SEVEX-51325 format. One record per residue (C-alpha): residue in one letter; x negated, y negated, z negated; residue number from 1. Coordinates in pm, 1 decimal. Each point is the difference from the previous one (the first is absolute). Layout:
BEGIN
{resn: A&X: X&Y: Y&Z: Z&resi: NUM}
...
% end
This chain:
BEGIN
{resn: M&X: -8783.5&Y: -17267.6&Z: -12149.9&resi: 1}
{resn: N&X: -301.0&Y: 178.3&Z: 161.1&resi: 2}
{resn: F&X: 44.1&Y: 31.3&Z: 369.4&resi: 3}
{resn: R&X: -332.8&Y: 166.4&Z: 183.3&resi: 4}
{resn: I&X: -76.6&Y: -59.1&Z: 336.4&resi: 5}
{resn: S&X: -64.9&Y: 320.7&Z: 247.8&resi: 6}
{resn: T&X: -324.6&Y: -6.8&Z: 197.9&resi: 7}
{resn: A&X: -18.8&Y: 278.9&Z: 280.1&resi: 8}
{resn: L&X: -288.5&Y: -207.2&Z: 157.3&resi: 9}
{resn: L&X: -235.2&Y: 82.3&Z: -314.0&resi: 10}
{resn: L&X: 102.0&Y: 405.4&Z: -44.7&resi: 11}
{resn: T&X: -2.7&Y: 43.6&Z: 397.7&resi: 12}
{resn: A&X: -386.8&Y: -143.3&Z: -66.2&resi: 13}
{resn: I&X: -79.8&Y: 266.7&Z: -241.0&resi: 14}
{resn: F&X: 202.6&Y: 268.8&Z: 175.3&resi: 15}
{resn: V&X: -233.1&Y: -88.6&Z: 253.8&resi: 16}
{resn: T&X: -294.0&Y: 51.0&Z: -190.1&resi: 17}
{resn: L&X: 100.7&Y: 308.6&Z: -133.3&resi: 18}
{resn: S&X: 91.2&Y: 149.7&Z: 319.3&resi: 19}
{resn: L&X: -277.8&Y: 87.0&Z: 123.0&resi: 20}
{resn: T&X: -45.5&Y: 273.7&Z: -204.6&resi: 21}
{resn: S&X: 374.2&Y: 135.1&Z: -57.1&resi: 22}
{resn: C&X: 93.6&Y: 277.9&Z: 148.4&resi: 23}
{resn: N&X: 355.1&Y: 161.1&Z: 124.5&resi: 24}
{resn: E&X: 16.4&Y: 299.6&Z: -222.1&resi: 25}
{resn: K&X: 43.6&Y: 109.6&Z: -341.5&resi: 26}
{resn: E&X: -270.2&Y: 225.0&Z: -199.1&resi: 27}
{resn: D&X: 175.7&Y: 252.4&Z: 54.4&resi: 28}
{resn: G&X: 75.6&Y: -14.3&Z: 408.1&resi: 29}
{resn: S&X: 335.5&Y: -160.8&Z: -11.4&resi: 30}
{resn: K&X: 57.5&Y: -304.1&Z: 203.6&resi: 31}
{resn: G&X: 27.2&Y: -326.1&Z: -239.4&resi: 32}
{resn: T&X: 254.3&Y: -263.1&Z: 219.3&resi: 33}
{resn: E&X: 331.1&Y: 174.4&Z: -36.6&resi: 34}
{resn: I&X: 224.8&Y: -278.1&Z: -200.2&resi: 35}
{resn: T&X: 264.6&Y: 197.7&Z: -231.2&resi: 36}
{resn: K&X: 265.0&Y: -281.5&Z: 20.3&resi: 37}
{resn: N&X: 123.9&Y: -13.6&Z: 393.4&resi: 38}
{resn: E&X: 344.3&Y: -116.2&Z: -28.3&resi: 39}
{resn: K&X: 90.5&Y: -268.9&Z: 248.6&resi: 40}
{resn: G&X: 25.6&Y: -311.4&Z: -64.6&resi: 41}
{resn: E&X: 239.3&Y: -243.2&Z: -12.9&resi: 42}
{resn: I&X: -105.9&Y: -390.2&Z: 5.4&resi: 43}
{resn: L&X: 255.3&Y: -195.6&Z: -132.9&resi: 44}
{resn: T&X: -90.4&Y: -326.4&Z: 171.8&resi: 45}
{resn: P&X: -14.7&Y: -382.4&Z: -168.0&resi: 46}
{resn: E&X: 351.0&Y: -33.6&Z: 195.2&resi: 47}
{resn: Q&X: 149.9&Y: 264.6&Z: -223.2&resi: 48}
{resn: R&X: -68.3&Y: -86.1&Z: -348.5&resi: 49}
{resn: K&X: 227.3&Y: -186.9&Z: -228.4&resi: 50}
{resn: W&X: -169.8&Y: -311.3&Z: -55.5&resi: 51}
{resn: K&X: 6.8&Y: -246.8&Z: -274.4&resi: 52}
{resn: K&X: 66.1&Y: -270.0&Z: 88.1&resi: 53}
{resn: G&X: -137.3&Y: -344.5&Z: -178.3&resi: 54}
{resn: A&X: -246.5&Y: 143.6&Z: -190.4&resi: 55}
{resn: I&X: -260.6&Y: -184.6&Z: 146.7&resi: 56}
{resn: G&X: 52.3&Y: -397.4&Z: -80.4&resi: 57}
{resn: E&X: -234.7&Y: -297.5&Z: 168.8&resi: 58}
{resn: E&X: -392.5&Y: 26.4&Z: 20.8&resi: 59}
{resn: I&X: -187.1&Y: -198.7&Z: -302.1&resi: 60}
{resn: S&X: -275.4&Y: -212.2&Z: 45.1&resi: 61}
{resn: L&X: -315.3&Y: 167.2&Z: -166.5&resi: 62}
{resn: H&X: -339.5&Y: -218.1&Z: -62.5&resi: 63}
{resn: D&X: -218.9&Y: 36.3&Z: 356.0&resi: 64}
{resn: E&X: -295.7&Y: 171.5&Z: -242.3&resi: 65}
{resn: V&X: 217.5&Y: 305.3&Z: 105.2&resi: 66}
{resn: R&X: -50.9&Y: -54.1&Z: 318.9&resi: 67}
{resn: D&X: -350.2&Y: -168.7&Z: -11.2&resi: 68}
{resn: S&X: -119.7&Y: 301.9&Z: -194.8&resi: 69}
{resn: L&X: 58.0&Y: 227.1&Z: 183.6&resi: 70}
{resn: L&X: -178.4&Y: 152.7&Z: 287.5&resi: 71}
{resn: R&X: 208.8&Y: 376.7&Z: 57.5&resi: 72}
{resn: G&X: 222.8&Y: 58.8&Z: -213.5&resi: 73}
{resn: M&X: 88.0&Y: 401.2&Z: -57.0&resi: 74}
{resn: S&X: 238.9&Y: 47.0&Z: -303.1&resi: 75}
{resn: I&X: 148.3&Y: -163.6&Z: -248.9&resi: 76}
{resn: E&X: 90.5&Y: -18.7&Z: -375.2&resi: 77}
{resn: V&X: 166.9&Y: -144.2&Z: -282.3&resi: 78}
{resn: F&X: -133.1&Y: 51.8&Z: -367.4&resi: 79}
{resn: G&X: 186.0&Y: -227.0&Z: -269.2&resi: 80}
{resn: N&X: -5.7&Y: -363.6&Z: 129.7&resi: 81}
{resn: Q&X: -280.2&Y: 59.6&Z: 288.2&resi: 82}
{resn: L&X: -38.3&Y: 77.8&Z: 372.8&resi: 83}
{resn: Y&X: -233.9&Y: 248.8&Z: 121.9&resi: 84}
{resn: V&X: -148.3&Y: 1.8&Z: 354.8&resi: 85}
{resn: S&X: -299.1&Y: 274.6&Z: 60.1&resi: 86}
{resn: D&X: -178.8&Y: -175.2&Z: 348.2&resi: 87}
{resn: F&X: -136.6&Y: 246.8&Z: 246.7&resi: 88}
{resn: G&X: -171.0&Y: -320.6&Z: 125.9&resi: 89}
{resn: D&X: -257.3&Y: -21.4&Z: -262.0&resi: 90}
{resn: M&X: 100.9&Y: 296.6&Z: -207.4&resi: 91}
{resn: R&X: 107.8&Y: -172.5&Z: -346.1&resi: 92}
{resn: L&X: 303.6&Y: 15.6&Z: -165.2&resi: 93}
{resn: K&X: 116.8&Y: -358.2&Z: -32.9&resi: 94}
{resn: K&X: 247.8&Y: -97.2&Z: -263.1&resi: 95}
{resn: F&X: 257.6&Y: -295.6&Z: 11.4&resi: 96}
{resn: T&X: 259.0&Y: -155.1&Z: -213.7&resi: 97}
{resn: R&X: 325.7&Y: 81.4&Z: 61.5&resi: 98}
{resn: D&X: -1.6&Y: -339.5&Z: 162.7&resi: 99}
{resn: G&X: -261.2&Y: 99.3&Z: 189.8&resi: 100}
{resn: K&X: -264.2&Y: -192.2&Z: -126.3&resi: 101}
{resn: Y&X: -331.0&Y: 146.1&Z: 6.8&resi: 102}
{resn: I&X: -173.1&Y: 153.9&Z: -364.7&resi: 103}
{resn: G&X: -230.5&Y: 247.6&Z: 136.6&resi: 104}
{resn: S&X: -158.4&Y: 299.9&Z: 126.3&resi: 105}
{resn: Y&X: -121.6&Y: 347.0&Z: -50.6&resi: 106}
{resn: G&X: -290.1&Y: 150.0&Z: 96.7&resi: 107}
{resn: K&X: -171.6&Y: -25.6&Z: 401.6&resi: 108}
{resn: E&X: -137.1&Y: 203.3&Z: 301.4&resi: 109}
{resn: G&X: -310.2&Y: 148.1&Z: -92.3&resi: 110}
{resn: R&X: -100.1&Y: 405.2&Z: -127.9&resi: 111}
{resn: G&X: -84.1&Y: -93.5&Z: -350.0&resi: 112}
{resn: P&X: 247.7&Y: -12.7&Z: -359.9&resi: 113}
{resn: G&X: 245.3&Y: -155.5&Z: 0.9&resi: 114}
{resn: E&X: 18.5&Y: -65.7&Z: 417.2&resi: 115}
{resn: F&X: 188.7&Y: 98.7&Z: 222.5&resi: 116}
{resn: Q&X: -24.9&Y: 142.3&Z: 365.9&resi: 117}
{resn: Q&X: 361.8&Y: 147.3&Z: 49.3&resi: 118}
{resn: L&X: 241.8&Y: -115.3&Z: -286.9&resi: 119}
{resn: M&X: 293.9&Y: 211.2&Z: 63.6&resi: 120}
{resn: D&X: 205.1&Y: -36.9&Z: -267.8&resi: 121}
{resn: F&X: 29.7&Y: -176.4&Z: -350.3&resi: 122}
{resn: D&X: 235.2&Y: 36.0&Z: -320.7&resi: 123}
{resn: Q&X: -31.8&Y: -202.4&Z: -354.6&resi: 124}
{resn: R&X: 129.8&Y: 178.9&Z: -349.9&resi: 125}
{resn: G&X: -76.3&Y: -299.0&Z: -269.4&resi: 126}
{resn: D&X: -365.6&Y: -176.4&Z: 17.5&resi: 127}
{resn: S&X: -119.7&Y: 195.0&Z: 263.7&resi: 128}
{resn: I&X: 38.5&Y: 44.1&Z: 402.2&resi: 129}
{resn: Y&X: -62.7&Y: 272.9&Z: 136.7&resi: 130}
{resn: V&X: -128.4&Y: -3.6&Z: 419.3&resi: 131}
{resn: L&X: -79.4&Y: 342.6&Z: 162.6&resi: 132}
{resn: D&X: -241.5&Y: -17.0&Z: 275.2&resi: 133}
{resn: S&X: 61.0&Y: 323.9&Z: 263.9&resi: 134}
{resn: R&X: -380.2&Y: -83.4&Z: 147.9&resi: 135}
{resn: K&X: -198.7&Y: -7.7&Z: -308.3&resi: 136}
{resn: M&X: 255.4&Y: 219.4&Z: -148.7&resi: 137}
{resn: E&X: 11.6&Y: -193.5&Z: -299.8&resi: 138}
{resn: L&X: 236.6&Y: -58.6&Z: -275.7&resi: 139}
{resn: M&X: -96.6&Y: -366.4&Z: -125.8&resi: 140}
{resn: F&X: 152.4&Y: -157.8&Z: -312.6&resi: 141}
{resn: F&X: -20.3&Y: -395.1&Z: -45.5&resi: 142}
{resn: D&X: 39.3&Y: -211.4&Z: -263.0&resi: 143}
{resn: K&X: 344.9&Y: -198.7&Z: 119.9&resi: 144}
{resn: K&X: -40.3&Y: -333.5&Z: -193.5&resi: 145}
{resn: S&X: -378.2&Y: -41.2&Z: 90.5&resi: 146}
{resn: S&X: -27.7&Y: 212.5&Z: 303.2&resi: 147}
{resn: S&X: -297.4&Y: 149.2&Z: -108.6&resi: 148}
{resn: F&X: -94.8&Y: 379.0&Z: 97.9&resi: 149}
{resn: I&X: 26.0&Y: 208.0&Z: -302.2&resi: 150}
{resn: T&X: -78.3&Y: 377.0&Z: 187.8&resi: 151}
{resn: S&X: 51.3&Y: 243.8&Z: 300.9&resi: 152}
{resn: H&X: 83.6&Y: 335.1&Z: -38.4&resi: 153}
{resn: K&X: -80.4&Y: 255.4&Z: 328.4&resi: 154}
{resn: V&X: 304.5&Y: 103.6&Z: 179.3&resi: 155}
{resn: K&X: -58.3&Y: 374.3&Z: 137.7&resi: 156}
{resn: S&X: 188.7&Y: 74.4&Z: 371.4&resi: 157}
{resn: H&X: 72.6&Y: -327.2&Z: 190.8&resi: 158}
{resn: P&X: 224.3&Y: -184.7&Z: -203.9&resi: 159}
{resn: Y&X: 319.8&Y: -192.0&Z: 152.5&resi: 160}
{resn: R&X: 260.7&Y: -83.5&Z: -215.5&resi: 161}
{resn: F&X: 9.0&Y: -24.4&Z: -410.5&resi: 162}
{resn: A&X: 296.9&Y: -67.9&Z: -295.4&resi: 163}
{resn: T&X: -85.7&Y: -44.4&Z: -272.8&resi: 164}
{resn: L&X: 202.6&Y: 216.5&Z: -273.4&resi: 165}
{resn: G&X: -134.4&Y: -110.4&Z: -377.7&resi: 166}
{resn: N&X: -314.7&Y: 131.6&Z: -77.1&resi: 167}
{resn: R&X: -79.4&Y: 152.6&Z: 357.1&resi: 168}
{resn: F&X: -9.1&Y: -40.6&Z: 313.5&resi: 169}
{resn: V&X: 160.8&Y: 182.0&Z: 267.5&resi: 170}
{resn: I&X: -154.7&Y: -1.2&Z: 353.5&resi: 171}
{resn: E&X: 86.6&Y: 65.7&Z: 379.1&resi: 172}
{resn: R&X: -238.2&Y: 131.0&Z: 190.1&resi: 173}
{resn: S&X: -86.6&Y: 104.8&Z: 313.5&resi: 174}
{resn: M&X: -113.1&Y: 287.2&Z: 167.7&resi: 175}
{resn: E&X: 67.5&Y: 259.8&Z: -273.8&resi: 176}
{resn: E&X: 227.7&Y: 282.2&Z: -29.2&resi: 177}
{resn: K&X: 160.1&Y: -165.5&Z: -316.9&resi: 178}
{resn: L&X: 72.9&Y: -370.7&Z: 16.6&resi: 179}
{resn: F&X: -5.3&Y: -142.3&Z: -335.9&resi: 180}
{resn: S&X: -239.3&Y: 40.2&Z: -222.3&resi: 181}
{resn: S&X: 47.5&Y: -45.8&Z: -391.7&resi: 182}
{resn: T&X: -272.1&Y: -213.0&Z: -179.2&resi: 183}
{resn: D&X: -95.0&Y: -166.2&Z: -357.0&resi: 184}
{resn: L&X: -134.6&Y: -297.7&Z: -12.8&resi: 185}
{resn: Q&X: -307.8&Y: 84.1&Z: 56.8&resi: 186}
{resn: G&X: 56.9&Y: 176.7&Z: 360.8&resi: 187}
{resn: N&X: -50.0&Y: 315.8&Z: -125.6&resi: 188}
{resn: I&X: 330.9&Y: 254.6&Z: 138.1&resi: 189}
{resn: Q&X: 166.3&Y: 163.9&Z: -168.6&resi: 190}
{resn: H&X: 304.2&Y: 156.3&Z: 246.1&resi: 191}
{resn: Q&X: 14.1&Y: -14.0&Z: 342.5&resi: 192}
{resn: F&X: 359.1&Y: 77.3&Z: 217.5&resi: 193}
{resn: G&X: 243.3&Y: -147.1&Z: 303.9&resi: 194}
{resn: Q&X: 8.9&Y: 238.6&Z: 263.4&resi: 195}
{resn: F&X: 265.3&Y: -68.1&Z: 256.7&resi: 196}
{resn: I&X: -143.1&Y: 187.9&Z: 343.1&resi: 197}
{resn: E&X: -147.7&Y: 265.6&Z: 81.5&resi: 198}
{resn: S&X: -390.7&Y: -45.3&Z: 52.6&resi: 199}
{resn: Q&X: 28.2&Y: -380.8&Z: -159.8&resi: 200}
{resn: T&X: -367.6&Y: -16.3&Z: -14.6&resi: 201}
{resn: Q&X: 1.2&Y: -14.2&Z: 415.9&resi: 202}
{resn: N&X: 319.2&Y: -205.6&Z: 31.5&resi: 203}
{resn: G&X: -4.5&Y: -293.3&Z: -289.2&resi: 204}
{resn: L&X: 99.5&Y: -284.6&Z: 206.6&resi: 205}
{resn: S&X: 330.9&Y: 228.6&Z: 15.1&resi: 206}
{resn: V&X: 72.8&Y: -79.9&Z: -381.4&resi: 207}
{resn: S&X: -192.7&Y: -296.3&Z: -38.4&resi: 208}
{resn: G&X: 217.1&Y: -261.1&Z: -172.1&resi: 209}
{resn: N&X: 69.7&Y: -214.6&Z: -290.1&resi: 210}
{resn: I&X: -0.6&Y: 70.5&Z: -409.1&resi: 211}
{resn: E&X: 178.2&Y: -248.9&Z: -296.8&resi: 212}
{resn: T&X: 61.4&Y: 84.3&Z: -321.4&resi: 213}
{resn: I&X: 219.4&Y: 20.9&Z: -175.9&resi: 214}
{resn: S&X: 29.0&Y: -161.5&Z: -352.4&resi: 215}
{resn: D&X: -327.1&Y: 213.9&Z: -93.1&resi: 216}
{resn: T&X: 255.6&Y: 342.6&Z: 11.8&resi: 217}
{resn: G&X: -119.7&Y: 87.7&Z: 356.1&resi: 218}
{resn: F&X: 36.6&Y: -88.7&Z: 347.6&resi: 219}
{resn: V&X: 104.5&Y: -20.4&Z: 353.1&resi: 220}
{resn: F&X: -117.2&Y: 102.8&Z: 288.0&resi: 221}
{resn: S&X: 151.5&Y: -94.4&Z: 326.3&resi: 222}
{resn: P&X: -215.9&Y: 87.1&Z: 311.1&resi: 223}
{resn: S&X: -67.3&Y: -252.8&Z: 289.0&resi: 224}
{resn: Y&X: 81.4&Y: 173.8&Z: 255.0&resi: 225}
{resn: A&X: 294.0&Y: 277.0&Z: -119.8&resi: 226}
{resn: S&X: 347.6&Y: -50.4&Z: -195.7&resi: 227}
{resn: Y&X: -68.0&Y: 129.8&Z: -316.9&resi: 228}
{resn: L&X: -41.9&Y: -136.9&Z: -369.1&resi: 229}
{resn: Y&X: -169.0&Y: 224.1&Z: -208.7&resi: 230}
{resn: Y&X: 28.9&Y: -48.1&Z: -386.8&resi: 231}
{resn: F&X: -259.5&Y: 140.6&Z: -236.5&resi: 232}
{resn: N&X: 40.2&Y: -67.5&Z: -368.4&resi: 233}
{resn: K&X: -387.9&Y: -102.3&Z: -161.7&resi: 234}
{resn: E&X: -135.2&Y: 362.2&Z: -69.2&resi: 235}
{resn: G&X: 18.7&Y: 81.6&Z: 399.7&resi: 236}
{resn: E&X: 310.5&Y: 144.7&Z: 0.5&resi: 237}
{resn: Q&X: 247.0&Y: -41.8&Z: 300.0&resi: 238}
{resn: T&X: 377.9&Y: -78.8&Z: -167.0&resi: 239}
{resn: K&X: 154.3&Y: -81.9&Z: 319.8&resi: 240}
{resn: V&X: -38.9&Y: -39.9&Z: 386.4&resi: 241}
{resn: V&X: 273.1&Y: -270.1&Z: 222.2&resi: 242}
{resn: R&X: 77.5&Y: -42.3&Z: 402.2&resi: 243}
{resn: T&X: -65.1&Y: -325.8&Z: 60.8&resi: 244}
{resn: V&X: 262.2&Y: -123.0&Z: 261.2&resi: 245}
{resn: D&X: -184.1&Y: 45.3&Z: 323.4&resi: 246}
{resn: R&X: -29.9&Y: 342.6&Z: -35.8&resi: 247}
{resn: I&X: -324.2&Y: -14.6&Z: 165.8&resi: 248}
{resn: P&X: -254.2&Y: 372.9&Z: -74.1&resi: 249}
{resn: F&X: -334.1&Y: -3.5&Z: -48.7&resi: 250}
{resn: Q&X: -166.1&Y: 37.9&Z: 315.2&resi: 251}
{resn: K&X: -309.8&Y: 126.0&Z: 144.1&resi: 252}
{resn: P&X: -326.2&Y: -314.8&Z: -11.2&resi: 253}
{resn: V&X: -64.6&Y: -135.2&Z: 382.5&resi: 254}
{resn: K&X: -373.7&Y: 173.1&Z: 64.1&resi: 255}
{resn: E&X: -243.8&Y: -174.0&Z: 285.1&resi: 256}
{resn: K&X: -358.2&Y: 73.7&Z: 121.2&resi: 257}
{resn: S&X: -179.5&Y: -288.2&Z: 55.0&resi: 258}
{resn: G&X: -359.3&Y: 99.9&Z: 119.8&resi: 259}
{resn: N&X: -93.0&Y: 260.7&Z: -247.5&resi: 260}
{resn: M&X: 215.3&Y: -66.9&Z: -279.3&resi: 261}
{resn: N&X: 325.1&Y: 109.7&Z: -41.9&resi: 262}
{resn: I&X: 290.3&Y: -312.6&Z: -118.5&resi: 263}
{resn: T&X: 273.9&Y: 72.7&Z: -232.5&resi: 264}
{resn: K&X: 272.8&Y: -281.5&Z: -64.0&resi: 265}
{resn: P&X: 297.2&Y: 14.3&Z: -108.9&resi: 266}
{resn: P&X: 328.0&Y: 142.0&Z: 95.9&resi: 267}
{resn: T&X: 151.9&Y: -174.3&Z: 311.6&resi: 268}
{resn: V&X: 373.8&Y: -190.3&Z: -232.8&resi: 269}
{resn: K&X: 222.0&Y: -259.5&Z: 68.2&resi: 270}
{resn: V&X: 60.4&Y: -102.0&Z: -359.0&resi: 271}
{resn: Y&X: -239.6&Y: 51.6&Z: -244.8&resi: 272}
{resn: S&X: -27.0&Y: -112.7&Z: -396.1&resi: 273}
{resn: R&X: -318.7&Y: -249.5&Z: -88.1&resi: 274}
{resn: A&X: 75.3&Y: -25.3&Z: -287.4&resi: 275}
{resn: L&X: 177.4&Y: 91.9&Z: -356.1&resi: 276}
{resn: S&X: 121.9&Y: -193.7&Z: -387.6&resi: 277}
{resn: T&X: 279.4&Y: 17.0&Z: -245.8&resi: 278}
{resn: E&X: 194.6&Y: -253.4&Z: -130.6&resi: 279}
{resn: D&X: 223.7&Y: 55.9&Z: -272.1&resi: 280}
{resn: N&X: 180.9&Y: 304.3&Z: 91.2&resi: 281}
{resn: L&X: -59.7&Y: -44.5&Z: 356.4&resi: 282}
{resn: L&X: -279.7&Y: 181.3&Z: 233.9&resi: 283}
{resn: L&X: -68.7&Y: -240.5&Z: 329.0&resi: 284}
{resn: I&X: -173.4&Y: 152.7&Z: 293.7&resi: 285}
{resn: L&X: -175.5&Y: -279.6&Z: 206.4&resi: 286}
{resn: Q&X: 86.1&Y: 143.1&Z: 379.5&resi: 287}
{resn: R&X: -151.5&Y: -71.7&Z: 300.0&resi: 288}
{resn: F&X: 179.7&Y: 64.5&Z: 373.0&resi: 289}
{resn: A&X: -209.9&Y: 33.2&Z: 311.9&resi: 290}
{resn: K&X: 210.6&Y: -126.9&Z: 279.6&resi: 291}
{resn: E&X: -185.0&Y: 2.1&Z: 393.4&resi: 292}
{resn: S&X: 143.4&Y: -327.2&Z: 67.3&resi: 293}
{resn: D&X: -190.7&Y: -211.7&Z: -271.9&resi: 294}
{resn: A&X: -284.7&Y: -56.4&Z: -84.0&resi: 295}
{resn: L&X: 68.4&Y: -13.0&Z: -330.8&resi: 296}
{resn: P&X: 188.8&Y: 296.1&Z: -229.0&resi: 297}
{resn: T&X: 261.1&Y: -93.9&Z: -205.1&resi: 298}
{resn: S&X: 2.6&Y: -11.7&Z: -337.2&resi: 299}
{resn: F&X: 281.3&Y: 53.3&Z: -256.7&resi: 300}
{resn: I&X: 29.2&Y: 214.8&Z: -378.3&resi: 301}
{resn: D&X: 193.8&Y: 261.1&Z: -71.4&resi: 302}
{resn: V&X: 170.7&Y: 2.0&Z: -267.9&resi: 303}
{resn: Y&X: 59.2&Y: 331.1&Z: -252.7&resi: 304}
{resn: H&X: 126.2&Y: 118.8&Z: -304.5&resi: 305}
{resn: L&X: -339.5&Y: 58.0&Z: -224.9&resi: 306}
{resn: D&X: 200.6&Y: 306.5&Z: -163.8&resi: 307}
{resn: T&X: 210.1&Y: 142.0&Z: 206.4&resi: 308}
{resn: G&X: -205.2&Y: -86.2&Z: 348.3&resi: 309}
{resn: Q&X: 343.1&Y: -150.0&Z: 161.4&resi: 310}
{resn: Y&X: -40.8&Y: -223.0&Z: 270.9&resi: 311}
{resn: R&X: 184.9&Y: -332.5&Z: -120.7&resi: 312}
{resn: Y&X: -120.6&Y: -233.5&Z: 271.2&resi: 313}
{resn: S&X: -266.4&Y: -180.7&Z: 235.9&resi: 314}
{resn: I&X: -128.5&Y: -359.3&Z: -30.4&resi: 315}
{resn: E&X: -104.8&Y: -161.9&Z: 349.5&resi: 316}
{resn: L&X: -287.7&Y: -214.3&Z: -18.3&resi: 317}
{resn: P&X: -103.3&Y: -322.1&Z: 116.4&resi: 318}
{resn: L&X: -295.5&Y: 86.1&Z: 211.6&resi: 319}
{resn: S&X: -251.4&Y: 356.3&Z: 87.1&resi: 320}
{resn: V&X: -168.7&Y: -9.7&Z: -319.4&resi: 321}
{resn: R&X: -316.1&Y: 200.7&Z: -131.7&resi: 322}
{resn: D&X: 91.1&Y: 2.7&Z: -404.6&resi: 323}
{resn: V&X: 263.1&Y: -61.3&Z: -216.9&resi: 324}
{resn: E&X: 20.4&Y: -76.1&Z: -323.7&resi: 325}
{resn: L&X: 375.6&Y: -65.0&Z: -174.1&resi: 326}
{resn: T&X: 9.4&Y: -172.4&Z: -323.0&resi: 327}
{resn: R&X: 422.0&Y: -99.1&Z: -183.9&resi: 328}
{resn: D&X: -19.0&Y: -325.2&Z: 188.1&resi: 329}
{resn: R&X: -239.8&Y: 23.7&Z: 309.9&resi: 330}
{resn: L&X: -111.9&Y: 204.2&Z: 317.7&resi: 331}
{resn: Y&X: -414.2&Y: -60.1&Z: 41.5&resi: 332}
{resn: M&X: -92.1&Y: 140.0&Z: 332.4&resi: 333}
{resn: L&X: -225.5&Y: 0.9&Z: 282.7&resi: 334}
{resn: D&X: -0.6&Y: -32.8&Z: 291.3&resi: 335}
{resn: S&X: -133.3&Y: 255.7&Z: 238.6&resi: 336}
{resn: E&X: -100.4&Y: -261.2&Z: 299.4&resi: 337}
{resn: T&X: -157.9&Y: -287.1&Z: -260.3&resi: 338}
{resn: S&X: -84.0&Y: 165.3&Z: -330.9&resi: 339}
{resn: Y&X: 152.6&Y: -283.0&Z: -172.8&resi: 340}
{resn: V&X: 156.2&Y: -15.2&Z: -309.3&resi: 341}
{resn: K&X: 366.5&Y: -102.9&Z: 19.3&resi: 342}
{resn: A&X: 270.1&Y: 6.9&Z: -295.9&resi: 343}
{resn: F&X: 397.0&Y: 32.6&Z: 17.8&resi: 344}
{resn: D&X: 294.3&Y: -63.6&Z: -263.6&resi: 345}
{resn: Y&X: 105.8&Y: 307.4&Z: -35.8&resi: 346}
{resn: K&X: 334.4&Y: 119.4&Z: -144.5&resi: 347}
{resn: A&X: 51.5&Y: 353.3&Z: -177.5&resi: 348}
{resn: N&X: 386.5&Y: -6.4&Z: 12.7&resi: 349}
% end
């Protein structure tokens, strides 16, 4: 299962830079800020959800190295029996055993080959680890076993997320009228697709979100700030759209001025998705619910039937988390406050 963290602050930085040269009109003179989905959102608060009791069991004691080796853990994955954590403290991708013993790392902070400046996303296929750096605008390849750098390919525009589909990548890009580009393994663009609102180039934060591969036959996309699931096949054709339970529509990003800079921030919503994953025939969305009375937002997982998109139940998490990774018998979490990795027993039935 591959949960992918949503990093709104990093996207905001991209938009701050690009907004200096952006305008509010299309080339044909028409207004460029119209959002086509404008129905009233009906937020299903955590108190109204169907909670699955007893899914999360006792906390599992992990090796001290999983805590001592991390400075600022940002996202977490499990590939096989190994745990991978991206660390923004020293900009490395770190590898641990299932029980938290440190194995090694990929890359380091820098501008050279195989070095990272903004480790935004990563994935694994076969003997390779793929890492997307949004600041260098590169997709890097590493040998999974030795951790050695193999090669990298430039990615056009500003990459945010990616999914691996057989011998191609689907890359989510910000500030583009088409959100996705399908590329071969050398980075050559084969197809561009995915327009969900008008003037998407200027309102890109409204549609930023997470993508997850479905058995190498396609992928599902979940916007972070709107309640939709979009299904695509590997050719980039949209096959299905599902409204999720909160029914929050697409909304305009928040635009502010700071001196001579135009700052664009994500839309303000109470419930927003942080990550997306699949397990068997279930689709899981990591959600956060912002309450004014709490310093940290509530974290929980909404579970849907993968094929039909029907809401099944929700799983309450014992702490506010930055990212989670679910296996068949364990739930790993990155604590929002401490950045520590914690693990709990998980009961699927």
